[in-house]
N, C-alpha and C positions, 0 to 999 in steps of 0.2 A: 600489529594486525596478525590474524590467523589466516590460513588459506581456506578456500572453499572449493571442493570438487563435487560435481554432481550437476543435476539439471534443475533450473529454477522455473517453476510454473508461474506465469504471469496471468492472473485473472483480471479481465478488463483491459487487455493490452491495446485495444483500438481506441480507447479514450485518450483525451489529450495528455493526461499524466501517464497513462499506460504506455503511450507511444515513446515518451521520454525514458521510461523504465527499460524498454527494449533496447533503445539506443545506448543506455548506460551499460546494460549487460553485454552488449556487443563490444563496447569500448574497453570493458574489463575482461574480454575474451572468455566469458562464461557461457555455458550451454544453457539453452532456454527452450521452453515450450509455451505456446500461447493458447489460452482458453478464451474464445471470443464468440460473440453472437453472430457475426458476419464474416465468413471467410473471404468474401469479395473485398470487404473493406480492409481486412488484414493484408491481402495481396496488394491492394492499392498502396497501402502505407509502407509495407516492408519489402515488396518485390516477390517474384516467383520463387526465389531461393528458400523461402520459409514454408513452402507448401507442405513439407513433411514435418513441420513443427506446429501444426494446428490441430486443435480439437474444437469443433463447433458445438455450442450449447449455451445453457444459462444456469444460473445458480438455483433456479426453481426446480431443476430435474436432477435427482441424485445419480441416476445412471450416467448422465452426461458428465457430471463432476467426477465420478469414478473413472470414466474413460480418460479424462484429462490428467488425473492424479497418477495414472499408470506411469507417467513420465517424470514424476516430481520427486526431488529430494528436499526442496524447500519451496515455499509459496510466497509470492508477493501479491497481495490483493489490493487492486486499485479500482474496485467496483463501487459504483455509486448510482443510485436511482436518479431518474430525470424528473425532478419535482415540477418543472415548468411544462411538462407534457401531460395533459389529463389522461391520455391513452396509455401512459406508461404505468407499470406496477407501482404501488405506493411504497414509501420508505420501509414500512413494516415487512414487505415481501422481499425487498432487495437488501437494504442497508442493515436490517436486523436478521430476518429468517434466512435469507440467502447466504449471508456471510457466516452465520452460525452453522449452517449446513456444510458449507465448504470447510470450515475449521474442524468440525467433528469428523467428517470423512477423511480429511487430510491426516488427522492424528491416527485414525484407524488404519490408514494406509502406511503409517510409519514415518510420515514427514516430521522431521525433527525441529524445524524452525519455521515459524509463521510470521510474516511481516504484513501488517495491516496499515493502510493509509486511511486515517479517520479524519477528524476535523478539530480545529480550535473550538473551545467553548462548549464541548459536549456535555459538561456537567452543569451548564447554565440553563435550567428548565424554562426560564422566561425569555430566552434569546429569540429574536424575531424569526430565525430560521425554523423554529419549532412550530410556527404557524402552518408550515407545509408538511402536514402528516407527522408531526413530532419528529422531524428529520434527525435532529441532534440526539434526542433521547433514543431513537432507534440505533444510531451509531454507537452510543454508549453501551447499549445492551449487547451489541455484537462484540464490542471491546471486552466487556466483562466475561463473555463466554470464551474468547480467545485467551484471556489471562487465566481463567479457570482451567482450561484444557492444557495449556502449554506451560503452566507453572510446575508441573510434575517433573521429577528427576529424569534426565535424559532428553528433555524437550526445552525449547525456549521460544520466546516471542519478542517482537519489537512492534510497538504501536506508535505511529507518527501522527501528530495532530497539527497539520499545517494551518497557517492563516489563509487569507484570501489568495486565490491562485492566479498567477500571471503567466504570460506566455513568452518570456524572454529567454536569452541564453543562460547557461549555467555558469557558476563559479565567478560571478561578477560582483558579489556582495559578501560582506561579513554576515555572520548568522547569529541569531539569539536562540539558543536551545534552553528550555526550562521544563520543570515538572510541576505538577499540582494544578494545572489549568489556571495559572495566575496571570498569563498574558491576556490582556483585555481585547486587543485588536492588533492587526498587522497583516502584511502581505508577504508573499514569497513566490519565486518562480517555480513553476511545475518542474522544470529541469533540475532545480536544486532539491526538490522533494524526492525526485527519482534518484538522484545521486545519493542522498542520505539513505534511502531505502535499500539500495544495492550495497552501500558500505556496511549496512547492518548485518550483512552476511559474514563480514570479516572481523568486525570490531567487538572485542569481548565486552566493552562497556555498554554496547547496544543490546546485549542479551537481557531479557526480562525487564525491559525498559519501556515505559510510556512517557512520551515527551512531546512538548509543543515546539514548533519551530517557525520563525519568521525571519525575514531579512532585515539587516541593519544598513549601515552606510555602504555606499558603492566602493568596494575595494576588491580588486581581482584576487582570487584564491587559487592556490595550486591543488588544494584538497579541502574537503569538509570534515575530515576525520578528527581533527583536533577539537572540534566543537563538542563531540561526544565526551571527551575527557573533561572539558570544562564543566559539564553537568555535575560530575562526581566531585569536583573541587568546590562547588558553590554551597 
């Protein structure tokens, strides 16, 4: 593992996966800043001690993104549109355009590493989730932009494609990490997705990597770091 020093901007920190990302950053003693829609929800989740670590805004507004990026040396993006709420912006506005906007502005700001939480099956155009505003196709388009921007020398990316998200504790299962969108189905704890995202800051094998991840048998783990190495051995 390498070391990471600096501040991690978490976009979507008050979502269920984002909450776990913040907890993981805290457990690894890393500095962080939160870009959230609701300051009240952030204070409810994380307590008054994070009041100085908040920027309120959305991915739809460039100036709000720039204000958040003022604090960032790396970005973990756990933003996703709410396709079950007709009043919410469509996936094209959040999962595609919003994330592309964040990635572009982050690079312009000099952020060196961009970590994006995407989804299993984004390359499967006929997947049922695409009935909801082409959700997976929108996620794939933002992935492609992150890869394009952060493949240049001096920059790097990590894109995680988790299976169905569950709400249990971390480090209780063996993992299956793979590339090429070959995993048809599977589930994973949000807490383990968060841990893998934070580990991507440290692990050289995670740089410039797009990978799928689901859980396997229930087996307590001391770390998830060795699963990154197994990708490169397969």
